[in-house]
C-alpha positions in Angstrom: 0.0 0.0 0.0 1.4 3.4 -1.0 1.9 6.3 1.5 -1.0 8.2 0.1 -3.4 5.2 0.4 -2.2 5.0 4.1 -3.2 8.7 4.5 -6.6 8.0 3.0 -7.1 5.0 5.3 -6.0 7.1 8.3 -2.9 5.0 9.0 -0.7 8.1 8.6 -1.9 11.4 10.0 -2.1 14.5 7.7 -2.9 18.1 8.1 -6.2 18.1 6.1 -7.6 21.1 4.4 -10.7 19.4 2.9 -12.2 16.0 2.3 -15.1 14.5 0.5 -16.2 11.0 -0.7 -13.7 11.0 -3.6 -10.8 13.3 -2.7 -8.7 14.6 0.1 -6.5 17.7 0.3 -3.7 18.1 2.9 -0.6 20.2 3.5 2.6 18.9 2.0 5.2 17.9 4.7 8.0 19.4 2.5 6.5 22.6 1.1 7.9 24.3 -2.0 5.9 27.5 -1.4 4.3 29.3 1.5 1.1 27.3 0.8 1.7 23.8 -0.6 -1.3 21.5 -0.5 -1.7 18.1 -2.2 -5.0 16.9 -3.6 -5.3 13.1 -4.1 -8.1 10.8 -5.2 -9.1 8.4 -2.5 -9.1 5.5 -4.9 -5.6 4.5 -5.9 -4.7 5.8 -9.4 -1.0 5.6 -10.4 -0.8 8.6 -12.6 -2.6 11.2 -14.6 -2.6 9.0 -17.7 -5.0 6.7 -15.8 -7.3 9.4 -14.6 -10.7 9.4 -16.4 -12.5 12.4 -17.7 -15.3 11.6 -15.3 -12.9 11.7 -12.3 -11.3 14.9 -13.6 -14.8 16.4 -13.7 -15.2 15.6 -10.0 -11.7 16.8 -9.2 -12.1 20.3 -10.7 -14.7 21.6 -8.3 -13.0 20.0 -5.4 -9.7 21.7 -6.2 -11.5 25.0 -6.7 -13.1 24.6 -3.3 -9.7 24.0 -1.7 -8.2 27.0 -3.4 -11.1 29.2 -2.2 -10.9 27.8 1.3 -7.1 28.8 1.3 -7.9 32.2 -0.1 -5.8 31.5 -3.2 -8.7 32.0 -5.6 -8.2 35.7 -5.1 -4.4 35.9 -5.2 -3.4 33.2 -7.6 -1.8 29.8 -7.4 0.0 27.1 -9.5 -1.6 23.7 -10.0 0.9 21.0 -11.0 0.7 17.3 -11.7 3.9 15.4 -12.2 3.4 12.4 -14.4 5.9 9.5 -14.5 9.6 9.4 -13.6 10.7 11.9 -16.3 7.9 14.2 -15.2 9.2 14.2 -11.6 6.5 12.0 -10.1 7.9 10.6 -6.8 4.8 8.9 -5.4 2.9 6.6 -7.7 -0.5 7.8 -6.6 -1.9 10.6 -8.7 -1.6 13.9 -6.8 -2.1 17.6 -7.7 0.2 20.2 -6.1 -1.5 23.5 -5.2 1.2 26.1 -4.7 0.6 29.7 -3.6 0.8 32.2 -0.8 3.2 34.5 -2.6 4.7 35.4 -6.0 5.9 32.1 -7.5 9.1 31.9 -9.6 9.5 29.4 -12.4 12.7 27.5 -11.8 12.2 24.2 -13.4 14.9 23.2 -15.8 15.8 20.2 -17.8 18.7 18.2 -16.2 20.7 18.4 -19.3 20.4 21.9 -20.9 22.3 20.7 -24.0 19.8 18.0 -24.8 16.8 19.1 -26.8 13.4 18.6 -25.2 
């Protein structure tokens, strides 16, 4: 069982922001911004490629509710999903990063700047 499934099952505590029947949002334990919240589906889905359009239709209003609750809907935020190892996905359970709480810089670079991407 993956770490996020253990959070869903309550085996690992989390600092929850919001929860419904399908999703849970909680603060990242290693934040990359003043506000860094993860949104995960409660059912295990490895990555975005496996996420159905129907599930995305449910995720959208949930994420919007989370950003409103955090006050980020007024100031702005970044929504990121890493997909697969080359995309930087570290936990094989789909998750969306909500980053905000200040002016965000863009500092993501390819590991080999000489290699075309």
